[in-house]
SERO-4910 file (N, C-alpha, C, O; in steps of 0.05 Angstrom, whole numbers):
BEGIN
 pado doro    nc1    nc2    nc3   cac1   cac2   cac3    cc1    cc2    cc3    oc1    oc2    oc3
  Met    A     16    348      2      7    321      2     28    303     16     52    305      9
  Lys    A     20    286     34     38    268     48     45    245     30     29    237     13
  Arg    A     70    236     33     78    212     18     88    192     39    106    198     55
  Ile    A     77    168     38     83    148     58     91    122     44     76    112     26
  Ile    A    113    110     53    121     84     43    110     63     63    114     66     87
  Val    A     95     43     53     83     24     70     92     -4     63     92    -12     39
  Asp    A    101    -19     83    109    -47     79     84    -64     82     64    -57     94
  Phe    A     85    -88     70     63   -107     71     53   -111    100     29   -112    105
  Lys    A     72   -113    119     65   -119    147     48    -97    159     34   -101    179
  Lys    A     48    -72    148     34    -50    160     10    -41    143     -1    -20    148
  Leu    A      1    -58    124    -22    -51    109    -47    -52    126    -52    -70    142
  Thr    A    -63    -32    122    -89    -31    136   -110    -41    116   -105    -41     92
  Pro    A   -134    -48    126   -155    -56    107   -161    -34     87   -168    -40     64
  Glu    A   -160     -9     95   -166     13     77   -146     14     54   -154     16     31
  Ile    A   -120     12     60   -100     13     39   -102    -12     21   -100     -9     -4
  Leu    A   -106    -35     32   -110    -59     16   -134    -56     -2   -134    -65    -25
  Ser    A   -156    -45      9   -180    -40     -8   -174    -22    -31   -183    -27    -53
  Leu    A   -158      0    -26   -151     18    -47   -134      4    -69   -138      9    -93
  Leu    A   -116    -13    -60   -100    -28    -79   -117    -47    -97   -113    -48   -121
  Val    A   -135    -61    -84   -152    -79    -99   -170    -64   -118   -175    -73   -140
  Glu    A   -180    -41   -109   -197    -24   -127   -181    -14   -150   -191    -14   -173
  Lys    A   -157     -5   -146   -140      7   -167   -130    -15   -186   -128    -10   -210
  Tyr    A   -122    -37   -175   -111    -59   -191   -128    -85   -188   -118   -104   -176
  Pro    A   -152    -85   -198   -170   -108   -194   -159   -134   -206   -165   -156   -196
  Asp    A   -143   -132   -227   -132   -155   -240   -103   -159   -233    -88   -173   -246
  Gly    A    -94   -145   -212    -66   -146   -204    -51   -124   -218    -61   -110   -236
  Tyr    A    -26   -120   -210     -9    -99   -223     12   -113   -240     18   -136   -236
  Asp    A     23    -98   -259     45   -109   -275     69    -90   -273     68    -70   -258
  Asp    A     89    -95   -289    114    -79   -287    109    -50   -293    124    -33   -283
  Asp    A     89    -43   -309     84    -15   -316     73      1   -292     75     25   -292
  His    A     63    -13   -272     52      0   -248     72      3   -226     67     18   -206
  Val    A     95    -10   -228    115    -11   -207    133     14   -208    144     20   -229
  Val    A    136     28   -186    153     51   -183    179     41   -170    178     27   -149
  Val    A    202     48   -181    228     39   -170    243     64   -160    244     84   -175
  Phe    A    253     63   -136    268     86   -124    287     75   -103    286     52    -95
  Lys    A    305     93    -95    324     86    -73    314     99    -47    306    122    -47
  Asn    A    315     84    -26    307     94      0    330    108     14    351    112      2
  Ala    A    326    117     38    347    132     53    372    115     58    394    127     62
  Gln    A    370     89     57    393     72     61    406     64     34    423     47     33
  Asn    A    397     78     13    407     74    -14    401     46    -25    416     36    -43
  Glu    A    380     34    -15    371      8    -25    349     12    -46    333     31    -44
  Ile    A    349     -5    -66    329     -2    -87    303    -14    -76    302    -36    -66
  Val    A    281      1    -79    255     -7    -70    235     -7    -93    236     12   -110
  Glu    A    219    -27    -95    198    -28   -115    171    -26   -101    167    -40    -81
  Ala    A    153     -9   -111    128     -5    -98    106      2   -119    112      9   -141
  Val    A     81     -2   -111     59      7   -127     46     31   -112     47     32    -87
  Glu    A     34     49   -127     23     73   -115     -7     73   -114    -21     64   -133
  Val    A    -18     82    -91    -46     88    -88    -49    115    -75    -32    122    -58
  Arg    A    -70    129    -81    -74    156    -70   -100    159    -56   -121    147    -64
  Thr    A   -100    175    -35   -124    185    -23   -125    215    -29   -107    225    -43
  Ser    A   -144    229    -18   -146    258    -24   -122    273    -13   -115    295    -23
  Asp    A   -109    263      8    -87    278     21    -60    263     23    -41    274     33
  Thr    A    -60    238     13    -36    222     17    -30    204     -7    -48    193    -20
  Ile    A     -5    201    -14      4    182    -34     18    159    -18     37    164     -3
  Tyr    A      8    135    -22     20    112     -9     36     96    -30     26     90    -52
  Leu    A     61     90    -24     77     72    -40     79     46    -24     92     45     -3
  Val    A     66     26    -35     65      0    -21     86    -18    -33     86    -24    -57
  Lys    A    105    -26    -16    127    -43    -25    117    -69    -38     99    -82    -27
  Val    A    128    -75    -61    120    -99    -76    133   -124    -64    157   -124    -57
  Ser    A    117   -145    -60    126   -170    -51    107   -192    -59     84   -186    -66
  Ser    A    115   -217    -58     97   -238    -65     74   -240    -44     52   -248    -51
  Arg    A     79   -232    -19     58   -232      1     37   -211     -5     14   -215      1
  Leu    A     45   -189    -17     26   -168    -25      7   -180    -46    -17   -176    -45
  Val    A     18   -193    -66      2   -205    -87    -18   -225    -75    -41   -224    -83
  Asn    A     -9   -241    -57    -27   -261    -44    -49   -247    -28    -72   -255    -29
  Ser    A    -42   -225    -14    -62   -211      2    -83   -198    -16   -107   -198    -10
  Met    A    -74   -186    -38    -92   -173    -56   -111   -193    -69   -135   -188    -72
  Ser    A   -101   -216    -76   -118   -236    -90   -138   -249    -71   -159   -258    -79
  Ser    A   -132   -250    -45   -150   -262    -26   -167   -241    -10   -183   -249      7
  Phe    A   -163   -216    -16   -177   -195     -1   -206   -196     -8   -214   -198    -31
  Asp    A   -223   -194     12   -252   -194      9   -263   -173     28   -260   -175     52
  Met    A   -276   -153     17   -288   -131     34   -307   -143     54   -310   -131     76
  Asp    A   -319   -165     49   -339   -176     68   -325   -186     93   -339   -191    113
  Asp    A   -299   -189     93   -284   -197    117   -281   -174    137   -274   -179    160
  Tyr    A   -287   -150    129   -284   -126    146   -310   -111    147   -325   -110    127
  Asp    A   -317   -100    170   -340    -83    171   -333    -56    160   -310    -49    159
  Ser    A   -353    -41    151   -348    -16    137   -334      5    155   -319     21    144
  Asp    A   -339      4    181   -326     23    199   -295     18    200   -279     37    201
  Glu    A   -288     -7    198   -259    -14    200   -245     -5    175   -222      5    176
  Val    A   -257     -8    151   -244      0    126   -244     30    124   -225     41    112
  Asn    A   -264     44    134   -266     73    130   -254     89    152   -253    114    151
  Glu    A   -243     76    173   -231     92    194   -205    103    185   -192     92    167
  Pro    A   -197    126    195   -172    139    186   -148    122    191   -146    107    211
  Ile    A   -128    125    174   -103    111    177    -86    128    196    -81    151    192
  Val    A    -76    115    217    -59    129    237    -35    112    243    -34     88    237
  Asp    A    -15    124    255      8    111    265     25     97    244     39     78    249
  Leu    A     24    108    219     42     98    199     67    115    199     65    139    204
  Pro    A     90    103    194    114    119    194    114    139    171    102    133    150
  Asp    A    128    161    174    129    179    151    149    168    131    162    148    136
  Arg    A    152    182    110    168    172     87    196    164     94    206    145     82
  Asn    A    209    177    113    236    171    119    240    150    140    263    143    147
  Glu    A    219    140    151    221    120    172    213     93    160    189     88    156
  Glu    A    233     76    155    227     50    144    238     28    163    253     34    181
  Asp    A    230      4    157    239    -19    173    269    -23    171    280    -41    183
***
């Protein structure tokens, strides 16, 4: 299974949809995963999974705002269901 760290700036509609589905009322401290990245910096993220990938989405106030304002009606179904491509692998971060 692939593991990918995703920053807010690189969220796709599909990942955002998964987040909203998993955390419809938002996430709290119990949902946050804390780890050190390759640069030995502490990172906080929430996890969502697809059948073949675990996404760790970095926590930020902008993520909270995006989740609260996300509306599936803003995207056509093809855009949300298209495969996620061109995301950096786990060791490639900003």
